[in-house]
Wavefront OBJ file of the C-alpha trace (Angstrom):
o trace
v 5.626 -15.659 39.418
v 5.770 -19.443 38.879
v 5.400 -21.205 35.545
v 1.784 -22.220 36.222
v 0.743 -18.646 37.023
v 2.544 -17.283 33.974
v 0.769 -19.796 31.734
v -2.565 -18.801 33.263
v -1.839 -15.146 32.642
v -1.062 -15.860 28.986
v -4.273 -17.858 28.573
v -6.257 -15.084 30.231
v -4.767 -12.471 27.902
v -5.671 -14.505 24.811
v -9.092 -15.302 26.270
v -9.789 -11.627 26.980
v -8.907 -10.626 23.395
v -11.078 -13.365 21.836
v -13.969 -12.672 24.210
v -13.788 -8.940 23.434
v -13.943 -9.632 19.683
v -16.892 -12.002 20.154
v -18.796 -9.523 22.354
v -18.069 -6.701 19.908
v -19.466 -8.719 17.021
v -22.446 -9.789 19.120
v -23.300 -6.195 20.068
v -22.818 -5.064 16.457
v -25.412 -7.583 15.302
v -28.135 -5.168 16.385
v -26.917 -2.525 13.929
v -26.374 -5.095 11.164
v -29.969 -6.309 11.520
v -31.233 -2.715 11.477
v -29.308 -2.243 8.216
v -31.281 -5.177 6.825
v -28.518 -7.762 6.616
v -27.698 -11.127 8.135
v -24.985 -10.634 10.810
v -23.131 -13.830 9.833
v -23.019 -12.816 6.166
v -21.889 -9.308 7.098
v -19.091 -10.551 9.339
v -17.914 -13.049 6.753
v -17.684 -10.218 4.247
v -15.866 -7.998 6.767
v -13.159 -10.567 7.498
v -12.879 -11.899 3.937
v -12.415 -8.413 2.503
v -9.944 -7.583 5.239
v -7.888 -10.767 5.524
v -8.932 -13.223 2.798
v -7.599 -14.200 -0.612
v -9.457 -13.554 -3.841
v -12.722 -15.511 -3.874
v -13.014 -15.726 -0.079
v -16.678 -15.969 0.948
v -16.820 -17.752 4.319
v -14.842 -17.869 7.562
v -13.461 -21.240 6.494
v -12.033 -19.685 3.334
v -9.750 -17.571 5.486
v -7.676 -20.719 6.048
v -8.546 -23.178 3.267
v -10.003 -22.446 -0.138
v -10.855 -24.393 -3.282
v -9.682 -22.738 -6.489
v -9.974 -23.705 -10.150
v -6.895 -23.788 -12.356
v -7.714 -21.629 -15.406
v -5.414 -23.626 -17.680
v -6.458 -27.176 -16.771
v -9.904 -26.556 -15.264
v -9.017 -28.732 -12.291
v -9.968 -27.828 -8.731
v -7.420 -27.798 -5.967
v -7.416 -26.967 -2.265
v -4.963 -24.257 -1.185
v -3.837 -22.684 2.080
v -5.512 -19.282 1.761
v -2.952 -17.030 3.534
v -0.317 -18.089 0.981
v -2.601 -18.161 -2.059
v -1.906 -14.882 -3.833
v -3.385 -15.213 -7.317
v -4.491 -11.716 -8.297
v -3.095 -10.279 -5.084
v -3.861 -10.961 -1.430
v -5.690 -8.761 1.075
v -2.970 -9.401 3.659
v -0.469 -7.479 1.516
v -2.755 -4.441 1.683
v -3.236 -5.026 5.404
v 0.508 -4.986 6.063
v 0.816 -1.837 3.940
v -1.840 -0.103 6.064
v -0.354 -1.515 9.272
v 3.137 -0.084 8.663
v 2.413 3.489 9.880
v 0.246 2.079 12.685
v 3.157 -0.023 13.972
v 5.538 2.941 13.990
v 3.118 5.408 15.598
v 2.130 2.758 18.165
v 5.812 2.265 19.001
v 6.079 6.035 19.302
v 3.214 6.128 21.801
v 4.638 3.173 23.739
v 8.032 4.850 24.215
v 6.331 7.949 25.622
v 3.926 5.952 27.809
v 6.772 3.901 29.283
v 8.323 7.144 30.544
v 5.078 8.174 32.236
v 4.152 10.706 29.538
v 0.664 10.346 28.082
v 1.609 11.917 24.787
v -0.878 11.757 21.933
v 1.152 14.036 19.672
v 1.863 11.303 17.132
v -0.517 12.841 14.606
v 1.304 16.174 14.496
v 4.716 14.526 14.373
v 3.479 12.143 11.655
v 2.251 14.901 9.319
v 5.341 17.072 9.850
v 7.581 14.101 9.056
v 5.504 13.469 5.943
v 5.794 17.123 4.892
v 9.580 17.096 5.291
v 9.868 13.910 3.220
v 7.462 15.189 0.542
v 9.441 18.407 0.077
v 12.902 16.809 0.064
v 11.614 13.980 -2.130
v 11.445 16.290 -5.143
v 13.687 19.241 -4.128
v 16.812 17.348 -3.084
v 17.073 15.175 -6.252
v 16.650 18.331 -8.361
v 19.631 19.890 -6.597
v 21.715 16.773 -7.177
v 20.826 16.692 -10.884
v 21.852 20.349 -11.186
v 25.087 19.710 -9.287
v 26.093 16.895 -11.647
v 24.929 18.724 -14.782
v 22.014 16.413 -15.576
v 19.273 18.221 -17.496
v 16.973 15.236 -18.034
v 16.626 12.785 -15.094
v 15.792 9.957 -17.525
v 19.227 10.374 -19.098
v 21.114 10.374 -15.785
v 24.034 7.920 -15.550
v 23.178 4.553 -14.029
v 25.802 4.955 -11.305
v 24.328 8.302 -10.239
v 20.819 6.815 -10.150
v 22.012 3.922 -7.997
v 23.701 6.230 -5.505
v 20.687 8.563 -5.392
v 18.323 5.628 -4.758
v 20.261 5.101 -1.516
v 21.044 8.679 -0.475
v 17.748 10.441 -1.233
v 15.417 8.110 0.753
v 17.920 8.162 3.634
v 17.929 11.978 3.644
v 14.109 12.067 3.538
v 13.841 9.612 6.439
v 16.496 11.468 8.433
v 14.789 14.830 7.934
v 11.426 13.343 8.902
v 12.963 11.878 12.060
v 14.404 15.247 13.040
v 11.141 17.078 12.327
v 9.107 14.635 14.416
v 11.691 14.493 17.208
v 11.917 18.278 17.507
v 8.146 18.715 17.560
v 7.810 16.035 20.228
v 10.681 17.565 22.218
v 8.703 20.806 22.520
v 5.997 19.037 24.532
v 8.640 17.290 26.642
v 10.436 20.564 27.343
v 7.180 22.241 28.388
v 6.543 19.356 30.779
v 10.029 19.331 32.305
v 10.523 23.090 32.621
v 7.005 24.445 33.110
v 5.146 21.301 34.251
v 2.572 21.715 31.480
v 0.425 18.612 31.062
v 1.737 16.582 28.110
v -1.763 15.524 27.059
v -2.887 19.142 26.715
v 0.293 20.371 25.014
v 0.303 17.548 22.457
v -3.358 18.141 21.587
v -2.564 21.808 20.892
v 0.593 20.932 18.966
v -1.365 18.414 16.852
v -3.850 21.092 15.846
v -1.058 23.515 14.931
v 0.772 20.891 12.847
v -2.364 19.848 10.953
v -3.219 23.450 10.083
v 0.384 24.213 9.113
v 0.614 21.224 6.774
v -2.757 22.122 5.239
v -1.496 25.659 4.567
v 1.790 24.436 3.055
v 0.009 21.996 0.738
v -2.543 24.574 -0.413
v -0.132 27.478 -0.939
v 3.727 27.377 -0.873
v 4.149 23.725 -1.918
v 1.133 23.411 -4.218
v 2.342 21.901 -7.500
v -0.521 22.811 -9.848
v -4.032 24.212 -9.983
v -5.735 20.834 -9.780
v -9.129 20.979 -8.031
v -7.513 19.178 -5.061
v -4.364 20.806 -3.705
v -1.294 18.589 -3.737
v 2.476 18.767 -3.583
v 4.760 17.835 -6.446
v 5.350 14.137 -6.997
v 8.576 12.888 -5.414
v 11.416 11.894 -7.723
v 11.837 8.250 -8.698
v 15.107 8.114 -6.737
v 13.267 9.023 -3.511
v 10.729 6.224 -3.873
v 10.868 3.243 -1.533
v 9.990 0.823 -4.313
v 7.322 -1.809 -3.422
v 8.250 -5.490 -3.328
v 6.280 -6.326 -6.460
v 8.296 -3.778 -8.475
v 11.625 -4.209 -6.770
v 12.746 -7.199 -4.717
v 10.229 -9.629 -6.276
v 9.851 -7.939 -9.668
v 11.221 -10.940 -11.570
v 9.868 -13.644 -9.268
v 6.305 -13.575 -10.621
v 4.835 -13.507 -7.106
v 1.240 -12.282 -7.346
v 0.727 -12.171 -3.566
v 1.902 -8.520 -3.501
v -0.142 -7.433 -6.544
v -2.283 -4.360 -5.954
v -0.381 -3.310 -2.843
v 2.495 -0.909 -2.249
v 4.024 -2.984 0.519
v 7.770 -2.568 0.529
v 10.859 -1.592 2.475
v 8.769 0.545 4.813
v 7.329 -2.560 6.468
v 10.819 -3.955 7.047
v 11.820 -0.637 8.627
v 8.789 -0.850 10.935
v 9.664 -4.383 12.094
v 13.323 -3.446 12.635
v 12.187 -0.398 14.611
v 10.036 -2.656 16.808
v 13.033 -4.885 17.578
v 15.226 -1.873 18.354
v 12.600 -0.274 20.621
v 12.185 -3.562 22.526
v 15.939 -3.883 22.929
v 16.248 -0.268 24.067
v 13.449 -0.479 26.635
v 14.281 -3.868 28.116
v 17.983 -4.451 27.505
v 19.661 -1.071 28.012
v 20.324 1.155 31.013
v 18.608 4.142 29.389
v 15.497 2.095 28.712
v 15.478 0.879 32.319
v 15.677 4.496 33.487
v 12.662 5.428 31.392
v 10.589 2.566 32.736
v 11.576 3.386 36.312
v 10.560 7.035 35.874
v 7.094 5.763 35.020
v 6.738 2.689 37.250
v 8.532 3.859 40.392
v 9.192 7.618 40.217
v 10.127 7.858 43.900
v 12.574 4.965 43.577
v 14.015 6.538 40.417
v 14.470 9.867 42.174
v 16.333 8.484 45.192
v 18.372 6.158 42.958
v 19.819 9.143 41.153
v 18.066 8.456 37.848
v 17.807 11.777 35.955
v 14.055 11.871 35.407
v 14.059 15.012 33.250
v 16.674 13.543 30.901
v 14.707 10.290 30.642
v 11.512 12.168 29.771
v 13.154 14.346 27.137
v 14.906 11.327 25.631
v 11.615 9.450 25.475
v 9.908 12.337 23.695
v 12.745 12.640 21.170
v 12.631 8.927 20.334
v 8.835 8.978 20.249
v 8.752 11.898 17.820
v 11.422 10.357 15.602
v 9.368 7.165 15.210
v 6.246 9.113 14.233
v 8.292 11.173 11.786
v 9.599 8.004 10.126
v 6.007 6.754 9.829
v 5.014 9.939 8.005
v 8.007 9.723 5.679
v 7.306 6.100 4.771
v 3.688 6.941 3.995
v 4.889 9.570 1.497
v 8.000 8.079 -0.114
v 6.774 4.498 0.139
v 3.049 4.751 -0.600
v 1.454 8.064 -1.623
v 4.515 9.733 -3.260
v 3.019 13.165 -2.563
v 0.778 14.893 -0.022
v -2.801 15.648 -1.043
v -5.053 18.098 0.770
v -6.804 16.188 3.568
v -3.822 13.933 4.285
v -3.140 15.763 7.546
v -6.640 15.079 8.879
v -6.598 11.297 8.292
v -5.828 10.630 11.980
v -3.146 7.985 11.426
v -1.278 9.104 14.543
v -4.376 8.748 16.712
v -4.920 5.248 15.324
v -1.377 4.418 16.401
v -2.121 5.588 19.954
v -5.176 3.327 19.924
v -3.074 0.357 18.769
v -0.557 0.968 21.581
v -3.326 1.056 24.187
v -5.024 -2.079 22.859
v -1.657 -3.869 22.773
v -1.115 -2.929 26.451
v 2.141 -1.192 25.405
v 3.583 -4.565 24.393
v 5.989 -4.504 21.441
v 4.950 -8.001 20.339
v 1.314 -7.081 20.886
v 1.674 -4.070 18.575
v 2.926 -6.301 15.752
v -0.340 -8.297 15.998
v -2.851 -5.574 16.890
v -1.779 -3.152 14.136
v -2.477 -5.626 11.257
v -5.733 -6.674 12.940
v -6.996 -3.079 13.129
v -5.735 -2.391 9.592
v -7.576 -5.474 8.304
v -10.829 -4.464 9.971
v -10.514 -0.961 8.510
v -9.900 -2.402 5.061
v -12.879 -4.736 5.386
v -15.047 -1.828 6.526
v -14.070 0.216 3.459
v -15.166 -2.622 1.158
v -18.462 -3.055 3.000
v -20.094 -0.670 0.542
v -19.542 -3.139 -2.308
v -21.855 -5.568 -0.527
v -24.784 -3.107 -0.432
v -23.968 -2.280 3.188
v -23.144 1.198 4.500
v -19.447 1.780 5.077
v -20.273 3.371 8.426
v -21.557 -0.008 9.613
v -18.051 -1.410 9.383
v -16.737 1.457 11.486
v -19.406 0.775 14.124
v -18.306 -2.869 14.318
v -14.659 -1.815 14.732
v -15.596 0.709 17.428
v -17.535 -1.865 19.457
v -14.720 -4.424 19.223
v -12.315 -1.751 20.494
v -14.751 -0.770 23.255
v -14.953 -4.323 24.582
v -11.170 -4.650 24.319
v -10.913 -1.610 26.556
v -12.946 -3.493 29.194
v -9.928 -5.693 29.878
v -10.043 -5.664 33.669
v -13.753 -6.462 33.801
v -13.357 -9.342 31.336
v -10.209 -10.580 33.066
v -11.970 -10.680 36.460
v -14.914 -12.476 34.802
v -12.599 -15.135 33.360
v -10.818 -15.442 36.716
v -14.168 -15.985 38.470
v -15.026 -18.794 36.039
v -11.573 -20.299 36.625
v -12.085 -20.220 40.408
v -15.526 -21.841 40.183
v -14.094 -24.584 38.013
v -11.486 -25.416 40.656
v -13.987 -25.132 43.525
v -16.245 -27.711 41.890
v -13.231 -29.950 41.259
v -12.232 -29.696 44.936
v -8.930 -27.904 44.254
v -7.671 -24.688 45.799
v -6.221 -21.963 43.615
v -4.406 -18.723 44.211
v -5.636 -15.922 41.951
v -3.142 -14.800 39.335
v -1.757 -11.367 40.063
v -3.095 -8.537 37.933
v -0.839 -6.224 35.972
v -1.338 -3.512 38.603
v -0.299 -5.758 41.496
v 2.664 -7.057 39.490
l 1 2 3 4 5 6 7 8 9 10 11 12 13 14 15 16 17 18 19 20 21 22 23 24 25 26 27 28 29 30 31 32 33 34 35 36 37 38 39 40 41 42 43 44 45 46 47 48 49 50 51 52 53 54 55 56 57 58 59 60 61 62 63 64 65 66 67 68 69 70 71 72 73 74 75 76 77 78 79 80 81 82 83 84 85 86 87 88 89 90 91 92 93 94 95 96 97 98 99 100 101 102 103 104 105 106 107 108 109 110 111 112 113 114 115 116 117 118 119 120 121 122 123 124 125 126 127 128 129 130 131 132 133 134 135 136 137 138 139 140 141 142 143 144 145 146 147 148 149 150 151 152 153 154 155 156 157 158 159 160 161 162 163 164 165 166 167 168 169 170 171 172 173 174 175 176 177 178 179 180 181 182 183 184 185 186 187 188 189 190 191 192 193 194 195 196 197 198 199 200 201 202 203 204 205 206 207 208 209 210 211 212 213 214 215 216 217 218 219 220 221 222 223 224 225 226 227 228 229 230 231 232 233 234 235 236 237 238 239 240 241 242 243 244 245 246 247 248 249 250 251 252 253 254 255 256 257 258 259 260 261 262 263 264 265 266 267 268 269 270 271 272 273 274 275 276 277 278 279 280 281 282 283 284 285 286 287 288 289 290 291 292 293 294 295 296 297 298 299 300 301 302 303 304 305 306 307 308 309 310 311 312 313 314 315 316 317 318 319 320 321 322 323 324 325 326 327 328 329 330 331 332 333 334 335 336 337 338 339 340 341 342 343 344 345 346 347 348 349 350 351 352 353 354 355 356 357 358 359 360 361 362 363 364 365 366 367 368 369 370 371 372 373 374 375 376 377 378 379 380 381 382 383 384 385 386 387 388 389 390 391 392 393 394 395 396 397 398 399 400 401 402 403 404 405 406 407 408 409 410 411 412 413 414 415 416 417 418 419 420 421 422 423 424 425 426 427 428 429 430 431 432
C-alpha cells in the first residue's frame, strides 16, 4: 500500500465516522420533533451535558466559552476543554469510559484470535465481586494480624503499606476470577468445539444470577431496602485524583468525578495489549489463528494454545475493569450492579473501533459522553429515552461502515473522472 492510498484510507475512515454521526443525528430529528423539541437545541444539550464545561449552551461553547470572573466581574474567553471551574463533564466522561476501555480491550483480544466472545459482562461482574469481598475482608484480617482494634488508630506505616498491598490483591483476584471464567468458554471451544458465542451468553447469565444471589444473601451487609455489600476499607480505595494526586493543587477540573488511578491502569493496559498483539510472537500467533488459520496450522502455530491464551488475557482485562469499578468508583456492590451491561457496552466499543487499540481510546469516551448527555436530557424537559434513541441510531449508522465507505469511494471516483484523472480504488479491509 503506497503513501497516497494509506492517506486516502485514513480520510475515508474519518469521513465514515463523521458521516455516520451526522446521519444518526439527522434520523433522530424525527423523534426529537415528535417529543416537541427543536433538534438543534436538543443536540446542543446532548453534547454540552456530555462533553462541555459548566455553562455550555451551544456547539461553539464546546471549544470556546466566555465566563465572568466572580471576584472582578470581568468577562474573559477561555478554552472550554481546559476550563474546569466547578468541575468538567470530561472528567466524568473519562470515569465512565475507564471500564469501557478495558472491556473493549478484552473483546479485541478475543476477536483477534478468531473467538467471538461476548462474555465480558460475566467476567466483569465476577471480578467486581472478588474485589468487593476482598476490599473489606482482607484489610480486616491484616488489622487482626497486627493487633489493630480501631482502623483509625492504625500506624501510619501500616496504612501506607496497606494502601499498596490491598488494592493490588483486589486487582489480582479480580484478574484471576475473570481469566478463569473466560478460560471455561475457551476450553469448551478447544476440547468440545462448543460455539464461543453461545457458551459466553450462558456463562454471562450464570454470573449475573450468581452475583445477584451473593449480594442479596451471603454478602449482604445490612437490611437496607436495597441489598448491598459492605463498604470496602479505606486502604482498598483507589483514591480519585481530586482527593489524592491533585488534592493540594486546587484543580477544580476533577471536581464531582471519581476519576483516578483506574484510568491510568486502563491506558497502560491499552499500550500493553497493543504491544502484545503487534510486537510479540505470541500476539502474532493469535492474529494468524484468526486471519489465516490454514497458514497458522501448516506453520506449526499451536492454535489451541493461542485461543486459550487469548481467552485468559481477555477475561483478566474484564476482571480488572470490574475491580476498578468497585474499588475506584462505587466502593461496594449494590443490587442491580450485575445487570448494568457494562461488559456488553465494551463489546460494542470494540466493534465500533474496528478492533483498533487507538480507536478504542477515542470511541469509549465518545460513547461514555453520549450516555452521560442522555442521562441529563431529563433536566431539559426531554425524556431520557430520547437520548438513548439518538445514541442507538448513531451506532446503527456506524455499523453501516462498508456501505458508507463505498458511497464515499464512489464520490471520490466521480471527482477524479470529472477532473480527467484515473484512480485505483483503495483496497478494503477485507481485501487487505
